[in-house]
N, C-alpha and C positions, 0 to 999 in steps of 0.2 A: 503493500501500500505507501501510495505517494505521498509521504508527510504533509504538504499543502492540502493534499485531500484529504486525510485523516483530520487535518484541524480544521479546515471549512464547514466541515461536514457534519462537524459538532457545535458548532455554532447556535442551529437552530433551537435547541431543546433550552439555549442561554434563557429566551424568555419564552417560553410556549401558550402562553394567555397572550401575550399578542400577537403568535402567529396567527393561534386560532382565530382573533378579531380581524385582522388586517389583509389574510389570505384572501383571495374573490373566490377561489374554486373553481369550479368546469363548467362549462356551456352545456345545455342541457342535450343539444344534439349529440355528443360524445355519449353520454351514457344512454343513448340508444342503440348505436353502434357498436357499443363493447357489450350489450345485451345481447344481440346478433349471434356474436363469435365466444363469449365468454360460459362453461361450462361450470355447473352448479359449486363444485369444490373450486376455490380461490385462495393460494397466498400471493399476499399483497406485499411487495418490500417496501418497505420507507412510508408507511402510512399516516407521519405526522401527527395530527391529532383529528384523525379521521373524515377529511373532505371528499375524498373518493369511498371509504368505507363504508360510510353511513348509507348513500344512496344504495350501495350494490346490496347491503344488509336488508334494506328495505325491496328490493327488487327479490329476494329470495335467497340470496346465495351464502352459503357455510364457508366463513370464512377464516382464515390463519393470518393477521396483520402483522409483520413483521418491522419493529421501530425501535432504531437505534439509545433513543433519548427515553430514559424514565417518567420526566416531564410531559411529555409529548404526549406519550404513552397512556398515563395516567389519564390525561381529555381524554382520547379516542375509548378507551374502557368508560369513562360516566357516560358518552353519548349512545355507548353503543351495550349498554347496562339491559338493555331488555329482549337483546338477541342471544340467546341460548347459544347459536351455531356459530358464534365469531367470538374468534381468541383472539387476543392482542398480548405478543409475544416479544417483549424486551430483550433484544441480541441485534446484531451486523449479522447480515443478510450472509455474510462469508462466514462464519460461524455456527450457522445455524444447521441443527440436523436434516439430515434428509428425510421430509416426512413419507410414512409409511399408512396405508398406499400414496403412492402420487396422485399429485393434484391432476384435475382438468384444467388449471390455469393459472399462469402466473402475470400479474400486472404491476406494473412500476408509473408511478404517477410522479413528475418533474424528481424522482430520486434514482432512476436506473445511472446515469452518470454520475453517482457518487462512489458506487461497488466497482470493485477492483477489477479495473477491466482483462486482468490475467486471468479470469474466472468465471466475471458472470453471466456470460453466455452458453457456458457448459453446468455451470451448477444449476442456471435457469430450465437448463435443458433435462439435468438430473431429476429434478423437481416435478417435471410434466413426464404425467401416461403419455404414450404415443401417440402423436395424433393432440396432443393435448396445445394450446394457445399460452403462448408467451405475448401479451400487450404493453407495449414502452408509450408512455403518455411522454410528450416534450411540451413546451409553451415557450412563445418566442414575445419580446417586445418590438414589435414592428411599426416602420411608419406611419401614420395617420392618424386621425386623432387633435389635438394640439401641436402641430408643428412646429410652431413659432415659439414655444416654449422649450419643445426639448433640443432645439435647435440651442436656444439661449443658454438652456442649462450647463449643455457642455463647456463655456466656459468655467462654472461651479466647478465642475470636476476637475479640468483645467488644473485648476488654483490649488485645490483639496485631496486631489488623489495622483500620486505624480504618476502611477500605474496605465492612466486612460492615455491610449494611442491619438495621436493628436489629429484632428479632424474626425472626429467621430463619427458618423452619423448612423441611423438607422435604415436598413434595408426593408424592402420590400418581402413579401411572403414570397414572389418569384425568385427571390436572390437564395431563396432557403433550398439547397437541393434534396432531394428525395434519397437518403442516402441507407440502402442494404446492405453495407459493406462488412458491419460486423456480423448481420444474421448469415450472409454468405459464407465468411472466411469462416466461420465456425465448424459449417459442416455438417449443423446439427438442426438446420432449421430448412423448412420448403420455401416457395415463396413469398414475398412480403409484402404487404397488401398497406394502403397509405391512406387518411381520411384527412382531411385539415377543416378549422374552424376559424374565422376570424370573427371576435369580437371588441369590444368597448367597453369601458366601465371609466365614470368620473370619481374625480379624487378633488377635497378640499387641501389645502397646504398640509392640514396637519394628518390628516386620512394619504397622504403620500408620505408624509416623512414616514408612519407607521409601517405602510408598507417595505419603500428601502430598509426601515430599520429590521426585518425578517431577509434580508438576503445577505449571506454568506459576507461575500465581499464586500458589502459596505460594513457590515458586524466586524470582520476582520482590519478596516482601519483603524490607526490610534484612535483615543479619546476624542483628542484637541481638534484634529483634521472630519473625525463625522461629526460632531459638533458644528463645526465649520461648514461643511458642504451641506447641510440641511439648515441652518439658516440663511443659505445662500439662496439656498430651493424654495423655503417659503418665502423670502421674500419675492420672489419672483412671480411667485403663484397671487400672494398679497391675498385679499377676499373674493377672489375668484375661483373658479372650480377648474380643474384640468385633465385631460381626457386621455387616457393610455388605451394605443389598441395594441390588443394581441394575437396570437396566430399560438392555436393550441393543436397539436396533431397525435396520430395516433397513428402509430407503425405496429402490425402483426403477424404472426408469424406461427405455422404450426410445427410442431417437433418432428422429427423424422424416428 
């Protein structure tokens, strides 16, 4: 496990209540498409505070939800207490014993990139029964929404985050490739299917600051730099609201 990945993926549980309040969840169209491919027995990687787990539980799935952070897992358990077929396990996916029997589906929502790339495809395949589904959900901030704000906000990042690439700009969804390389290179999965959903959400200055405070790269900034960045951005927003445009992607494939 790369040290930076290990360090950054542990930041989410530092303020689990904020994460639960500020993270926006997923579009309804995603859940409809998931229901068309997921089997009943699901292993979820990195359930967080249950943003994906709760809708899947309501749809009748039996779920083992794996979460690295004990504080995040505690909130998820509180939400899922009425579902006897849902278990929340505090563990890194890399350390999780293989379930017996193997499950119908593995799903990872904005979490798969945090798993050790040397083993994540192989272990996901080992967890699945033959023909089981691995569904990987990713979310991207794309061009659109309050374009003038996000262009100007680059100046705040240039000042307070020295790791920000110069002249950084948001790309469109068309610029994000449909990348099936990891599935294909593993030789454990069949053809990869993609679905994409573009959606927008508006934020006040305070709400946007709360959202950014749940992102690992912002939490990893030195405290003075993070405070300065947040002040700069909230001043730009002022008493207005800004709109952020998201692209959520579902990539799924069946194990061989």
